[in-house]
Backbone as CSV, one residue per row, in Angstrom:
resi,resn,N_x,N_y,N_z,CA_x,CA_y,CA_z,C_x,C_y,C_z
1,UNK,27.222,13.933,-6.269,26.864,12.653,-6.872,26.419,11.662,-5.800
2,UNK,27.216,11.612,-4.719,26.874,10.700,-3.626,25.544,11.122,-2.988
3,UNK,25.351,12.431,-2.884,24.101,12.928,-2.307,22.907,12.545,-3.178
4,UNK,23.094,12.575,-4.469,22.013,12.203,-5.394,21.682,10.725,-5.220
5,UNK,22.726,9.928,-5.191,22.500,8.483,-5.018,21.846,8.215,-3.667
6,UNK,22.342,8.886,-2.630,21.742,8.730,-1.303,20.288,9.164,-1.322
7,UNK,19.994,10.253,-2.018,18.616,10.737,-2.120,17.730,9.722,-2.839
8,UNK,18.284,9.158,-3.892,17.524,8.153,-4.652,17.282,6.913,-3.795
9,UNK,18.332,6.459,-3.133,18.188,5.281,-2.266,17.202,5.557,-1.140
10,UNK,17.257,6.759,-0.601,16.322,7.133,0.450,14.891,7.142,-0.074
11,UNK,14.713,7.673,-1.260,13.372,7.700,-1.860,12.873,6.282,-2.113
12,UNK,13.756,5.429,-2.605,13.356,4.033,-2.834,13.023,3.347,-1.515
13,UNK,13.808,3.631,-0.479,13.543,3.049,0.836,12.180,3.527,1.355
14,UNK,11.913,4.823,1.206,10.627,5.367,1.649,9.475,4.726,0.872
15,UNK,9.676,4.545,-0.410,8.629,3.915,-1.224,8.383,2.497,-0.747
16,UNK,9.447,1.757,-0.483,9.294,0.392,0.031,8.577,0.394,1.379
17,UNK,8.944,1.353,2.238,8.308,1.443,3.548,6.820,1.754,3.426
18,UNK,6.468,2.630,2.506,5.062,2.979,2.297,4.281,1.763,1.826
19,UNK,4.854,1.033,0.880,4.176,-0.160,0.366,4.043,-1.196,1.474
20,UNK,5.137,-1.434,2.230,5.084,-2.408,3.323,4.051,-1.988,4.362
21,UNK,4.054,-0.718,4.702,3.097,-0.207,5.678,1.662,-0.388,5.185
22,UNK,1.446,-0.111,3.916,0.113,-0.277,3.339,-0.326,-1.733,3.383
23,UNK,0.592,-2.629,3.068,0.268,-4.056,3.103,-0.045,-4.484,4.526
24,UNK,0.769,-4.013,5.488,0.520,-4.363,6.888,-0.822,-3.819,7.362
25,UNK,-1.119,-2.571,7.014,-2.402,-1.990,7.392,-3.548,-2.772,6.747
26,UNK,-3.349,-3.153,5.504,-4.378,-3.903,4.797,-4.615,-5.250,5.459
27,UNK,-3.541,-5.907,5.872,-3.672,-7.194,6.559,-4.425,-7.017,7.870
28,UNK,-4.101,-5.942,8.605,-4.782,-5.681,9.871,-6.270,-5.430,9.643
29,UNK,-6.591,-4.666,8.611,-7.998,-4.406,8.291,-8.695,-5.717,7.921
30,UNK,-8.034,-6.515,7.104,-8.602,-7.806,6.697,-8.808,-8.692,7.910
31,UNK,-7.809,-8.721,8.805,-7.918,-9.538,10.007,-9.070,-9.050,10.889
32,UNK,-9.176,-7.741,11.041,-10.272,-7.181,11.827,-11.621,-7.536,11.199
33,UNK,-11.690,-7.425,9.892,-12.935,-7.771,9.204,-13.253,-9.260,9.365
34,UNK,-12.229,-10.100,9.294,-12.449,-11.528,9.494,-12.953,-11.813,10.910
35,UNK,-12.344,-11.123,11.878,-12.784,-11.290,13.266,-14.220,-10.806,13.429
36,UNK,-14.506,-9.633,12.853,-15.874,-9.103,12.922,-16.860,-10.064,12.259
37,UNK,-16.453,-10.611,11.116,-17.303,-11.574,10.420,-17.552,-12.809,11.272
38,UNK,-16.503,-13.251,11.952,-16.630,-14.428,12.814,-17.574,-14.138,13.977
39,UNK,-17.461,-12.925,14.566,-18.360,-12.543,15.656,-19.816,-12.496,15.178
40,UNK,-19.995,-11.914,14.005,-21.347,-11.840,13.436,-21.898,-13.243,13.249
41,UNK,-21.070,-14.107,12.696,-21.501,-15.487,12.437,-21.875,-16.195,13.734
42,UNK,-20.966,-16.119,14.744,-21.209,-16.826,15.999,-22.414,-16.276,16.757
43,UNK,-22.625,-14.968,16.671,-23.741,-14.354,17.389,-25.096,-14.573,16.744
44,UNK,-25.092,-14.927,15.467,-26.375,-15.025,14.769,-26.716,-16.431,14.277
45,UNK,-25.851,-17.397,14.550,-26.066,-18.744,14.018,-27.412,-19.303,14.437
46,UNK,-27.738,-19.204,15.714,-28.991,-19.809,16.194,-30.212,-19.122,15.602
47,UNK,-30.195,-17.802,15.554,-31.377,-17.066,15.124,-31.384,-16.789,13.621
48,UNK,-30.256,-16.477,13.089,-30.180,-16.071,11.688,-29.279,-16.995,10.867
49,UNK,-29.418,-18.259,11.002,-28.550,-19.219,10.321,-28.534,-19.006,8.808
50,UNK,-29.638,-18.662,8.242,-29.711,-18.452,6.799,-29.018,-17.164,6.341
51,UNK,-28.835,-16.208,7.272,-28.246,-14.924,6.922,-26.716,-14.890,7.109
52,UNK,-26.156,-15.954,7.606,-24.726,-15.992,7.909,-23.850,-15.716,6.675
53,UNK,-24.141,-16.334,5.590,-23.309,-16.170,4.391,-23.303,-14.717,3.904
54,UNK,-24.445,-14.086,3.918,-24.483,-12.697,3.449,-23.745,-11.757,4.407
55,UNK,-23.814,-12.026,5.698,-23.090,-11.195,6.663,-21.579,-11.326,6.472
56,UNK,-21.110,-12.524,6.234,-19.680,-12.731,5.991,-19.250,-12.075,4.685
57,UNK,-20.087,-12.182,3.672,-19.751,-11.539,2.403,-19.643,-10.026,2.569
58,UNK,-20.536,-9.451,3.330,-20.511,-8.003,3.557,-19.236,-7.593,4.303
59,UNK,-18.842,-8.371,5.298,-17.609,-8.065,6.031,-16.400,-8.164,5.109
60,UNK,-16.388,-9.131,4.246,-15.283,-9.283,3.292,-15.263,-8.122,2.297
61,UNK,-16.438,-7.676,1.872,-16.495,-6.535,0.954,-15.932,-5.284,1.616
62,UNK,-16.323,-5.035,2.873,-15.817,-3.862,3.591,-14.308,-3.944,3.746
63,UNK,-13.824,-5.121,4.083,-12.377,-5.299,4.237,-11.682,-5.101,2.897
64,UNK,-12.269,-5.609,1.849,-11.673,-5.486,0.522,-11.627,-4.026,0.077
65,UNK,-12.686,-3.290,0.328,-12.727,-1.869,-0.034,-11.651,-1.108,0.739
66,UNK,-11.557,-1.355,2.030,-10.557,-0.675,2.858,-9.148,-1.081,2.440
67,UNK,-8.954,-2.360,2.162,-7.661,-2.863,1.694,-7.265,-2.170,0.392
68,UNK,-8.184,-2.102,-0.540,-7.909,-1.444,-1.825,-7.591,0.035,-1.630
69,UNK,-8.316,0.679,-0.717,-8.088,2.103,-0.452,-6.686,2.334,0.107
70,UNK,-6.306,1.550,1.097,-4.989,1.695,1.717,-3.887,1.375,0.713
71,UNK,-4.092,0.325,-0.047,-3.110,-0.061,-1.044,-2.959,1.019,-2.114
72,UNK,-4.070,1.614,-2.531,-4.024,2.682,-3.534,-3.293,3.907,-2.998
73,UNK,-3.535,4.246,-1.733,-2.838,5.384,-1.128,-1.336,5.130,-1.088
74,UNK,-0.960,3.918,-0.693,0.459,3.567,-0.652,1.081,3.577,-2.032
75,UNK,0.340,3.084,-2.999,0.850,3.050,-4.369,1.034,4.473,-4.899
76,UNK,0.076,5.335,-4.616,0.174,6.727,-5.056,1.394,7.396,-4.433
77,UNK,1.586,7.185,-3.151,2.751,7.770,-2.475,4.046,7.214,-3.038
78,UNK,4.084,5.913,-3.256,5.293,5.290,-3.801,5.580,5.799,-5.207
79,UNK,4.547,5.945,-6.019,4.739,6.433,-7.389,5.223,7.883,-7.384
80,UNK,4.724,8.673,-6.455,5.158,10.064,-6.352,6.644,10.124,-6.004
81,UNK,7.052,9.337,-5.035,8.458,9.319,-4.640,9.319,8.820,-5.783
82,UNK,8.865,7.773,-6.439,9.616,7.239,-7.570,9.723,8.267,-8.693
83,UNK,8.636,8.973,-8.959,8.632,9.995,-10.002,9.614,11.111,-9.659
84,UNK,9.585,11.546,-8.426,10.503,12.598,-7.989,11.953,12.125,-8.097
85,UNK,12.193,10.876,-7.783,13.542,10.321,-7.876,13.978,10.224,-9.327
86,UNK,13.081,9.830,-10.187,13.413,9.666,-11.604,13.847,10.993,-12.206
87,UNK,13.186,12.063,-11.836,13.557,13.384,-12.347,14.980,13.739,-11.928
88,UNK,15.329,13.420,-10.718,16.671,13.718,-10.234,17.712,12.877,-10.982
89,UNK,17.389,11.629,-11.212,18.315,10.744,-11.915,18.578,11.284,-13.315
90,UNK,17.538,11.618,-14.038,17.693,12.126,-15.402,18.515,13.419,-15.418
91,UNK,18.228,14.316,-14.515,18.923,15.600,-14.460,20.422,15.392,-14.233
92,UNK,20.748,14.604,-13.233,22.156,14.409,-12.910,22.855,13.495,-13.916
93,UNK,22.150,12.577,-14.508,22.737,11.754,-15.556,23.119,12.635,-16.747
94,UNK,22.260,13.562,-17.093,22.568,14.496,-18.182,23.797,15.338,-17.844
95,UNK,23.870,15.817,-16.609,25.019,16.625,-16.198,26.305,15.802,-16.298
96,UNK,26.267,14.550,-15.879,27.448,13.694,-15.939,27.865,13.455,-17.375
97,UNK,26.889,13.125,-18.213,27.200,12.889,-19.623,27.795,14.139,-20.249
98,UNK,27.237,15.306,-19.976,27.750,16.567,-20.525,29.156,16.859,-20.009
99,UNK,29.410,16.528,-18.746,30.738,16.794,-18.207,31.783,15.851,-18.805
100,UNK,31.374,14.659,-19.184,32.287,13.693,-19.798,32.499,14.007,-21.269
101,UNK,31.401,14.301,-21.959,31.481,14.507,-23.411,31.799,15.953,-23.781
102,UNK,31.659,16.823,-22.848,32.035,18.210,-23.105,30.933,19.004,-23.599
């Protein structure tokens, strides 16, 4: 019983870690994209002043796509762990109920 609970807690911890890691990676990607966008803007202001807005939008789109990808991967991993944990909970809950009720 304790092992099951420990397994469930471990799975929940891993799921939280995956989500946190995904968020951190997403922030880093967003920050990198913002920095890249800023470099593009600063390097092209004199010559391409009219193109600045589109360059920044493109950098934000790339960051958003990468952010969504990382977040989706983390969510998929977290859902898998949660699903695996749920199966264990149901199985052992049934065993406990059967052992109590006979």
